[in-house]
C-alpha positions as CSV (number, residue, x, y, z in Angstrom):
1,M,-20.2,14.1,14.0
2,D,-22.2,12.5,11.2
3,R,-20.7,10.0,8.7
4,D,-20.3,12.4,5.8
5,K,-18.4,14.9,8.0
6,I,-16.1,12.2,9.3
7,I,-15.3,11.0,5.8
8,E,-14.6,14.6,4.7
9,Q,-12.2,14.9,7.7
10,L,-10.5,11.6,6.8
11,K,-9.5,12.9,3.4
12,D,-6.8,14.8,5.2
13,D,-3.9,12.5,5.7
14,E,-2.9,14.1,8.9
15,L,-6.3,13.4,10.4
16,Y,-6.6,10.0,8.8
17,Y,-3.3,8.8,10.2
18,G,-3.4,10.9,13.4
19,E,-5.4,10.8,16.6
20,F,-8.7,11.5,14.8
21,G,-8.3,8.5,12.6
22,K,-7.2,6.2,15.5
23,Q,-10.8,6.0,16.7
24,F,-11.2,3.5,13.8
25,L,-9.4,0.2,13.1
26,S,-7.7,-0.3,9.8
27,N,-6.1,-3.2,7.8
28,S,-2.7,-1.9,8.8
29,D,-3.6,-2.4,12.5
30,L,-4.6,-6.0,11.9
31,K,-1.0,-7.1,11.0
32,Y,-0.1,-6.4,14.7
33,L,-3.2,-8.4,16.0
34,K,-2.5,-11.6,14.2
35,S,-1.1,-13.2,17.3
36,E,-0.9,-12.5,21.1
37,S,2.8,-11.8,20.9
38,S,2.5,-9.3,18.0
39,A,-0.4,-7.5,19.8
40,K,2.2,-5.9,22.0
41,E,3.2,-3.9,18.9
42,F,-0.3,-2.6,18.2
43,R,-0.1,1.1,17.7
44,S,3.2,1.3,19.4
45,T,6.0,3.5,18.1
46,K,7.6,1.6,15.3
47,K,11.3,1.5,14.5
48,F,11.9,0.6,10.8
49,S,15.1,-0.2,9.1
50,D,16.4,2.0,6.3
51,D,15.4,-0.6,3.8
52,Q,11.9,-0.7,5.2
53,M,11.7,3.1,5.2
54,K,13.0,3.2,1.7
55,N,10.2,0.9,0.4
56,L,7.6,2.8,2.3
57,E,8.7,6.1,1.0
58,L,9.0,4.8,-2.6
59,G,5.5,3.4,-2.4
60,K,4.2,6.8,-1.1
61,Y,6.0,8.7,-3.8
62,F,4.7,6.4,-6.5
63,H,1.1,6.9,-5.2
64,Q,1.5,10.6,-5.2
65,L,2.9,10.7,-8.7
66,L,-0.1,8.7,-10.1
67,L,-2.9,9.9,-7.8
68,E,-1.8,13.3,-6.4
69,P,0.8,14.8,-8.7
70,D,0.6,18.2,-7.1
71,K,1.8,16.7,-3.8
72,A,4.5,14.8,-5.6
73,K,6.1,18.1,-6.7
74,D,7.1,18.8,-3.1
75,F,8.1,15.2,-2.1
76,A,11.2,15.3,0.2
77,M,14.5,14.0,-1.3
78,V,18.1,14.8,-1.0
79,D,20.8,14.7,-3.7
80,V,23.6,12.6,-2.0
81,K,25.4,9.4,-3.0
82,T,25.1,7.6,0.3
83,R,23.2,7.9,3.6
84,A,26.5,7.9,5.4
85,S,27.4,11.3,3.9
86,K,27.6,14.4,6.0
87,E,25.0,16.2,3.8
88,Y,22.5,13.4,4.3
89,K,22.8,13.6,8.1
90,Q,22.7,17.3,8.0
91,Y,19.4,17.2,6.0
92,K,17.8,14.9,8.5
93,E,18.9,17.2,11.4
94,D,17.8,20.4,9.7
95,N,14.4,18.9,8.7
96,N,13.8,16.8,11.9
97,V,13.3,13.5,10.0
98,D,14.6,10.0,10.5
99,F,14.7,9.1,6.8
100,V,14.6,10.7,3.4
101,L,14.9,9.3,-0.1
102,R,18.0,10.0,-2.1
103,T,17.3,11.7,-5.4
104,S,18.6,8.7,-7.4
105,E,16.2,6.4,-5.6
106,A,13.3,8.7,-6.2
107,Q,14.1,9.1,-9.9
108,E,13.9,5.3,-10.4
109,I,10.3,5.3,-9.1
110,K,9.5,8.5,-11.1
111,D,10.8,6.7,-14.3
112,L,8.2,4.0,-13.6
113,A,5.4,6.5,-13.0
114,D,6.4,8.5,-16.1
115,W,6.3,5.3,-18.2
116,V,2.8,4.4,-16.8
117,M,1.4,7.8,-17.7
118,N,3.1,8.2,-21.0
119,P,0.4,8.0,-23.7
120,K,2.8,6.2,-26.0
121,S,3.6,3.4,-23.5
122,E,2.0,0.0,-23.9
123,Y,2.4,-3.3,-22.1
124,G,-0.7,-2.8,-20.1
125,S,0.1,0.8,-19.0
126,D,-2.7,1.9,-21.4
127,I,-5.2,-0.1,-19.2
128,V,-3.9,1.6,-16.1
129,R,-4.2,5.1,-17.7
130,A,-7.8,4.4,-18.7
131,L,-8.6,3.5,-15.1
132,L,-6.8,6.6,-13.7
133,N,-8.1,9.0,-16.3
134,N,-11.8,8.0,-16.3
135,P,-13.8,11.2,-15.7
136,I,-15.8,9.6,-12.8
137,A,-12.7,8.3,-11.0
138,L,-12.2,9.1,-7.3
139,K,-8.8,9.1,-5.9
140,E,-7.7,8.6,-2.2
141,Q,-11.3,8.2,-1.2
142,P,-12.0,7.2,2.5
143,A,-14.8,5.2,3.9
144,I,-15.9,4.0,7.4
145,A,-18.2,1.1,8.4
146,E,-19.0,-1.2,11.2
147,I,-17.5,-4.7,10.5
148,H,-18.0,-7.5,13.0
149,G,-18.9,-5.1,15.7
150,H,-15.9,-2.8,15.3
151,M,-15.6,0.5,13.4
152,F,-13.1,0.4,10.5
153,K,-11.7,3.0,8.2
154,G,-10.1,2.5,4.8
155,K,-8.9,4.8,2.0
156,A,-9.2,3.5,-1.6
157,D,-6.4,4.5,-3.9
158,L,-8.8,4.6,-6.9
159,I,-12.5,4.1,-7.4
160,T,-13.3,3.9,-11.1
161,L,-15.0,1.9,-13.9
162,D,-13.5,-1.3,-15.1
163,V,-13.6,-2.5,-18.7
164,D,-17.1,-4.0,-18.1
165,G,-18.4,-0.6,-16.9
166,Q,-18.7,-1.8,-13.3
167,Y,-17.5,0.3,-10.3
168,V,-14.3,-1.2,-8.8
169,I,-11.7,-0.3,-6.2
170,V,-8.2,-0.4,-7.5
171,D,-5.2,-0.6,-5.1
172,L,-1.8,0.2,-6.6
173,K,1.3,-1.5,-5.3
174,T,4.9,-1.7,-6.3
175,T,7.2,-4.7,-5.8
176,G,10.9,-5.3,-6.2
177,S,10.2,-8.8,-7.5
178,N,8.2,-9.9,-10.5
179,P,4.5,-9.3,-10.0
180,S,3.9,-12.8,-11.4
181,D,5.5,-14.1,-8.2
182,I,2.5,-12.9,-6.1
183,N,0.6,-15.9,-4.8
184,I,-2.0,-16.7,-2.1
185,F,0.7,-17.2,0.5
186,R,2.2,-13.8,-0.1
187,M,-1.3,-12.3,-0.1
188,R,-1.7,-13.7,3.4
189,D,1.7,-12.8,4.7
190,F,1.3,-9.1,3.6
191,G,-2.3,-8.9,4.8
192,Y,-3.6,-8.4,1.3
193,D,-6.3,-11.0,1.8
194,S,-7.8,-9.1,4.8
195,Q,-7.5,-5.8,2.8
196,C,-9.6,-7.3,0.0
197,Y,-12.3,-8.4,2.4
198,L,-12.3,-5.2,4.5
199,Y,-12.5,-2.9,1.4
200,K,-15.3,-4.9,-0.1
201,Q,-17.2,-4.4,3.2
202,L,-16.3,-0.7,3.5
203,F,-17.1,0.4,-0.1
204,G,-19.6,-2.3,-1.2
205,M,-18.0,-3.0,-4.5
206,D,-15.4,-5.3,-6.2
207,F,-11.7,-4.9,-5.4
208,K,-8.6,-5.6,-7.4
209,F,-4.8,-5.0,-7.1
210,I,-2.5,-3.7,-9.8
211,F,1.1,-4.6,-9.0
212,F,3.9,-2.8,-10.7
213,G,7.4,-4.3,-10.9
214,K,10.0,-1.7,-10.1
215,K,12.7,-3.3,-12.4
216,K,13.1,-1.5,-15.7
217,K,13.2,-3.9,-18.7
218,I,14.0,-3.5,-22.4
219,N,12.5,-5.5,-25.1
220,N,14.1,-6.7,-28.4
221,D,13.3,-3.5,-30.1
222,G,15.0,-1.4,-27.4
223,D,11.7,-0.2,-25.9
224,I,11.6,0.3,-22.1
225,Y,8.8,-1.4,-20.2
226,Y,7.8,-2.6,-16.7
227,D,5.9,-5.7,-15.6
228,I,2.3,-5.1,-14.5
229,E,-0.1,-7.6,-13.1
230,E,-3.8,-7.2,-12.2
231,I,-4.9,-9.5,-9.4
232,T,-8.6,-10.0,-8.5
233,P,-9.2,-11.8,-5.2
234,S,-10.9,-15.2,-5.5
235,D,-13.7,-16.4,-3.2
236,Q,-11.0,-18.4,-1.3
237,T,-8.9,-15.3,-0.8
238,L,-11.8,-13.3,0.4
239,E,-12.9,-16.0,2.8
240,G,-9.3,-16.3,4.1
241,G,-9.3,-12.5,4.6
242,K,-12.6,-12.7,6.5
243,M,-11.1,-15.3,8.8
244,A,-7.9,-13.2,9.3
245,V,-10.0,-10.2,10.3
246,M,-12.1,-12.2,12.8
247,S,-9.0,-13.7,14.3
248,A,-7.3,-10.3,14.7
249,L,-10.5,-8.8,16.2
250,A,-10.5,-11.7,18.8
251,N,-7.0,-10.6,19.9
252,Y,-8.1,-7.0,19.9
253,D,-11.0,-7.7,22.2
254,K,-8.8,-9.8,24.4
255,F,-6.2,-7.1,25.0
256,F,-7.9,-3.8,24.1
257,G,-11.7,-4.3,24.2
258,E,-14.0,-2.9,26.8
259,G,-14.0,-6.3,28.6
260,A,-10.3,-7.0,28.0
261,T,-9.2,-10.2,29.8
262,H,-5.5,-10.1,29.1
263,D,-2.7,-7.5,29.8
264,V,-0.7,-6.8,26.7
265,R,2.2,-5.5,29.0
266,K,2.8,-9.0,30.3
267,S,6.0,-10.6,29.0
268,Y,5.8,-13.9,30.9
269,T,3.1,-16.3,29.7
270,R,2.3,-20.0,29.9
271,R,1.0,-22.3,27.2
272,V,0.6,-26.0,26.5
273,I,1.3,-26.9,22.8
């Protein structure tokens, strides 16, 4: 299958995240290849806590509200007060799911998205709207490329024109803390540095994050607003991301490559430190 047909297939989330997409590595894979011990979790079935699932689902819902609003209309949620309720458990059973957002949780993230897209909102939301509403903007755009001898995939939230008229990839993220708390250490911990590096390689253009604080705030005039921070990776961050990718690929080759030298199933190892 040629490259254009593969990319067209990867626009489908089921194919992107399913078996078809697993022929490529992704930045999400690399977090499990940071060390020999975590390599055991590479593409294994994951068990997330309710808090982890809640943050994942809120992030997914926020992305759909801003990038794919037609999908957001059908986003799964259930109107209950607690996850311990009979109605919540019944919903999970009836729909064969392990987790679903409560309506009140979903509404909080929808309030944020509605504020961002409201033409009357300021505090930087106007900049975000200009990026999203640019006529040439591409949303949820996949790409593939060979990087350091391995085939990678990635899906850009948004490809648009920045204020200087240059093409740029924009990745949208929400955070429960203040976006101004994001620093180079958190960039490394969450794999954002490797994402910056990989996406620049995949798409061949500059990359930036826009972080949205999930906490609703009110100014002295009684106006509601949310914190927004745009973060462009420095050369240091990109170099750190490159090193993280190369280190992860070394572990991948060690355990999963054609000439694998180690068995990931082993639980007893020896080291000298």
